[in-house]
C-alpha positions as CSV (number, residue, x, y, z in Angstrom):
1,M,0.0,0.0,0.0
2,T,1.6,3.2,-1.1
3,S,-1.3,5.5,-2.1
4,A,-3.3,7.9,0.0
5,V,-6.4,10.0,-0.9
6,I,-6.7,13.2,1.1
7,L,-10.2,14.8,1.1
8,A,-9.3,18.5,1.1
9,G,-12.2,20.0,-0.9
10,G,-14.3,21.6,1.8
11,L,-15.2,25.2,2.0
12,G,-13.6,25.8,5.4
13,T,-16.4,28.1,6.6
14,R,-15.6,27.8,10.3
15,L,-12.1,29.1,9.8
16,R,-12.9,31.7,7.2
17,S,-12.8,34.6,9.7
18,V,-9.3,33.6,10.6
19,L,-8.0,32.3,7.2
20,P,-10.0,34.4,4.7
21,D,-7.7,33.6,1.8
22,L,-6.7,30.0,2.5
23,P,-8.3,26.6,2.2
24,K,-8.4,24.9,5.6
25,P,-5.7,22.3,4.9
26,M,-3.3,25.2,4.2
27,A,-3.7,26.7,7.7
28,P,-0.2,27.5,9.0
29,I,1.1,25.4,11.9
30,N,4.6,26.4,13.0
31,G,5.2,28.2,9.7
32,R,4.1,25.3,7.4
33,P,0.7,24.3,6.1
34,F,-1.2,21.7,8.0
35,L,-1.3,19.6,4.8
36,E,2.5,19.5,4.7
37,H,2.7,18.2,8.2
38,Q,0.1,15.6,7.4
39,M,1.8,14.4,4.2
40,H,5.2,14.2,6.0
41,Y,3.8,11.9,8.6
42,W,2.4,9.4,6.1
43,I,5.5,9.6,3.8
44,D,7.5,8.6,6.8
45,Q,5.3,5.5,7.0
46,G,5.8,4.5,3.3
47,V,3.1,6.4,1.4
48,N,4.6,7.5,-2.0
49,H,1.6,8.7,-3.9
50,F,-1.1,11.1,-2.8
51,V,-4.3,12.0,-4.6
52,L,-5.7,15.3,-3.2
53,S,-9.4,15.9,-3.7
54,I,-9.5,19.7,-3.6
55,G,-12.1,22.4,-4.2
56,Y,-12.2,25.8,-2.4
57,R,-9.2,27.9,-3.4
58,Y,-7.6,24.8,-4.9
59,Q,-5.0,26.7,-6.9
60,T,-3.3,27.7,-3.6
61,I,-2.7,24.0,-2.8
62,I,-1.5,23.2,-6.3
63,D,0.9,26.2,-6.4
64,Y,2.4,25.3,-3.1
65,F,3.0,21.6,-3.6
66,G,3.2,21.1,-7.4
67,S,3.3,17.6,-8.9
68,Q,5.8,16.2,-6.3
69,F,6.4,16.7,-2.7
70,E,9.5,15.3,-0.9
71,G,9.9,12.8,-3.8
72,T,6.3,11.7,-3.5
73,I,4.0,11.9,-6.5
74,L,0.9,14.1,-6.2
75,D,-2.2,13.9,-8.3
76,Y,-5.1,16.3,-7.9
77,V,-8.8,16.0,-8.6
78,I,-10.8,19.2,-8.5
79,E,-14.3,19.5,-7.1
80,N,-15.7,22.4,-9.2
81,S,-18.6,22.4,-6.9
82,P,-18.6,20.8,-3.4
83,L,-19.2,17.0,-3.7
84,G,-19.0,16.1,-0.1
85,T,-16.7,13.5,1.4
86,G,-18.2,10.6,-0.6
87,G,-18.2,12.5,-3.9
88,G,-14.6,13.6,-3.3
89,L,-13.6,10.1,-2.6
90,M,-15.3,8.6,-5.7
91,L,-13.6,11.3,-7.9
92,A,-10.1,10.6,-6.3
93,A,-10.5,6.8,-6.3
94,Q,-10.2,6.8,-10.1
95,K,-6.5,7.7,-9.6
96,V,-5.4,4.9,-7.2
97,S,-4.6,1.3,-8.0
98,Q,-7.7,-0.8,-8.2
99,Q,-5.7,-3.8,-6.8
100,D,-4.4,-2.5,-3.5
101,Y,-5.8,-1.0,-0.3
102,F,-5.4,2.8,-0.1
103,L,-5.3,5.1,2.8
104,L,-8.1,7.7,3.0
105,L,-7.6,10.8,5.1
106,N,-9.6,13.9,6.0
107,G,-7.6,16.9,5.0
108,D,-8.2,18.7,8.2
109,T,-7.5,15.8,10.6
110,Y,-4.2,14.6,12.1
111,F,-4.6,11.2,13.7
112,A,-1.4,9.3,14.4
113,L,-1.3,5.6,14.1
114,D,0.9,2.8,12.8
115,L,0.0,2.2,9.2
116,Q,1.6,-1.3,9.1
117,N,-0.7,-2.4,12.0
118,L,-3.7,-1.0,10.1
119,I,-2.8,-2.9,6.9
120,E,-2.2,-6.1,8.8
121,F,-5.5,-5.8,10.5
122,A,-7.3,-5.2,7.2
123,I,-5.7,-8.2,5.5
124,K,-6.3,-10.5,8.5
125,K,-10.0,-9.5,8.6
126,N,-10.4,-9.4,4.8
127,A,-12.0,-6.0,5.4
128,D,-13.4,-3.6,2.8
129,W,-13.1,-0.6,5.1
130,C,-11.0,-0.2,8.3
131,F,-11.8,2.8,10.5
132,S,-9.2,4.1,12.9
133,L,-10.9,4.7,16.2
134,F,-10.1,6.5,19.5
135,R,-11.9,6.6,22.9
136,T,-13.7,9.8,23.9
137,K,-16.0,11.1,26.6
138,E,-16.9,14.2,24.7
139,E,-20.5,14.3,23.7
140,G,-21.8,15.4,20.3
141,R,-18.5,16.2,18.6
142,Y,-17.4,12.8,17.1
143,L,-19.2,10.1,15.1
144,G,-19.5,7.2,17.5
145,M,-19.0,3.6,16.6
146,N,-20.3,0.4,18.0
147,V,-17.8,-2.4,17.4
148,L,-18.2,-6.1,17.9
149,P,-15.5,-8.0,19.9
150,D,-14.0,-9.3,16.6
151,G,-13.5,-5.7,15.3
152,Q,-16.5,-5.6,12.9
153,I,-18.4,-2.4,12.9
154,A,-21.9,-2.9,14.2
155,S,-23.2,0.6,13.7
156,L,-22.0,4.2,13.2
157,Q,-24.0,5.5,16.2
158,A,-22.5,4.6,19.6
159,D,-24.7,4.0,22.6
160,S,-25.6,7.5,23.8
161,T,-25.8,6.4,27.4
162,S,-22.2,5.3,27.3
163,I,-19.8,7.6,29.2
164,E,-16.8,6.6,27.1
165,R,-17.2,5.4,23.5
166,L,-15.2,4.7,20.4
167,A,-15.2,7.5,17.8
168,N,-14.0,7.8,14.2
169,G,-10.5,9.3,13.9
170,G,-10.8,10.2,10.1
171,V,-8.2,7.7,8.9
172,Y,-9.4,4.8,6.9
173,L,-8.0,1.9,4.9
174,V,-10.1,1.1,1.9
175,N,-10.2,-1.8,-0.5
176,P,-11.0,-0.2,-3.8
177,S,-13.3,-3.1,-4.8
178,A,-15.7,-2.0,-2.0
179,L,-16.4,1.1,-4.1
180,N,-17.5,-0.8,-7.2
181,S,-21.1,-1.1,-6.1
182,V,-21.4,2.6,-5.2
183,P,-23.6,4.3,-7.8
184,I,-21.9,7.3,-9.2
185,V,-24.0,10.3,-10.1
186,P,-21.8,12.9,-11.7
187,G,-21.7,16.2,-9.7
188,A,-23.9,14.8,-6.9
189,K,-23.0,15.7,-3.3
190,V,-22.5,12.5,-1.3
191,S,-21.4,12.0,2.3
192,L,-19.2,9.1,3.5
């Protein structure tokens, strides 16, 4: 597994007052764009190809990174109108190998994990999708997950009476064959 899709096409409305001229993934952190920190982390774990699904002020991202970053190939797909996370994924998935798992990342989320462990888990379970989860007690902020003892996802809504629950960290490993049955409606906005 060497490819990663980064969903970075959002409008960044919540940060607009602070970053009026930048897309959210380009927010500066210690003098460098967030997206640069994110890509460095995954390059260090073996990713050598990124597909960036971009939209709002996309040219800023292209101008900054170009076609390669730190020896890693970059491809871009442009959402001319917001497609949502699912629409951005379906657009970007056309540029990854159809034979190998690929990493799927939210362009505004940094969630550290061991990629090799994630790949081994996916292969062992013959999974179509692997979600990287964390424990939280915070109510209403994160998508909760109910998971069976064998690791299979039971539902995307955790028990609301639970004080602590598992939540989605925004890092996924995807078998591209799992996308074959998803109906594609050009230009339609779709959520993951």
